Residue, then its C-alpha position, 0 to 999 in steps of 0.5 A: m517583352i517590353i509593351q504588352t496590352q490585353n483585351l485593352c479598350f478605348s472609345y471616342p462617341n463616334f469610334a472605338l478602340r477594341d480588344i487590342n492585343f500585342a507584345l513588344h519585344a526589346g530590339e523589335l521595329l514594329a510598325i502600325t500603319g492605316a488609314n486615318g482615323s484609323g486609332k493607331t494615335t489614340l493607341g500609342k496616347l494608351l501606351c505611354g498614358l497620355l490617354k486611359p484606357e477604358s477597360g483592358t490592361v498595359l503593361i510596360q516592362g511586366k508592370n501593370t500601369k493602370n495606376w501609373r502617374l504620366g511622368q512613370f510612363g516618362q520614365h519607361v516609354g518616349y513619345l513622339f507626337q506627330e506635332p512635336a512643337r508640342q513637346i517643345f519648351a525650352p528658349t533654345v535648341l541647348q537648353e531643351l535638351t540640358f534644361t531637364q537633364e541638370l534638374r535631375g542633377v546631372p553635371q553641366e558638363e556630362s549633360h551638355a557633351r550628351a547634348h551636342e553629340l545628340l545634336a550633331r547626330f541630327e544636323l543641328t548643331h548649328l542651332a545650338e543657340q537658335s531659338t525655337l520657335t524659330l526651327s522648321r518643322g523638320e528640325q522640331q521633329r528631330l529636336a524632339l526625337c533628340g530630347l526622347l534619345l536624351n532619356q534612354p528610354a527603353a521603348l520608343i514611340l514614334d508618330e508619323p516620324t518620317t514627315g516634314l524629313d527629305p530623304r537624306r534625314c530620313d536615311i539619318l533617322a533609320q541609321t538612329l533607329q537601327a542603332c537603338l535596336r541593336a541597343d536592345v530598344a523597342i520601336l513602335l513606329i505608326s506611319h504612313d511612310m510605307t518605303f520606311v516601314q518596309a525598309n525599316a520594321t521587324r514587323i508590320l501590323r495593320m490598324t483597321e477600324g480599332q483593330l489590329h491586323e497583320s499585314 
C-alpha cells in the first residue's frame, strides 16, 4: 500500500471534504472523477503535502505524514498541477530536468542521459535548448511530467494530465503510465476525460460534494 487515508477531513469556508477513506496500491491506477468543485484537486493536494488535513491521517508507505515537511512528501510522491507552468522554473527545457539532479550530486553525464531519454519519450528533444517561457501548455504538461518521472517516485498524482494533449500524445501518456504501473508505481489520476480514464484506470472512484463513492 503506497497511500492510505483515514477519516481525512479538510474545509474551506463554503466547502468540506469529509471522512475520506481509501487506499492506493503499488501498480494501481486509481482514477477520481467528478464535477468541478467537488473536491478532487483538494484531495490531491492533501496527499502530496500542499495542504494539511484538519483531521484524519495520510499514510505514505505506512508512515504517518502529520509532521512531514513538503520536501519529505516530494521524496515519495510526484504531483502534476492542473497548470504545469507553476512547477517549471529553469530557463531552458533541458535545464529543467538536470539542475535538481546535479544539485543532488548526480554526475552531469548521468543526469543528461536520463533527461534526454525522457525528452525523447515525450517528443520534446527538439525543444531541449528552448526557453521554458515559450512552451505551449501541452509542452509544459509533458515537461512537468518528465520532471516527476526523473525522481522515480513511489506514487504519481496527476491532475487533469490530458488537458492540452492531442490524441496521439494522449496515447504516449497512456503508454508511459502503463510502464510506470509495470514498475509498481502507484498512480492517482484526477480527470474529467472519461475516455482516457476508462481506457487506463484500474479502479474508478467518484467525488461528489466532498465525499468519495464507488463509480
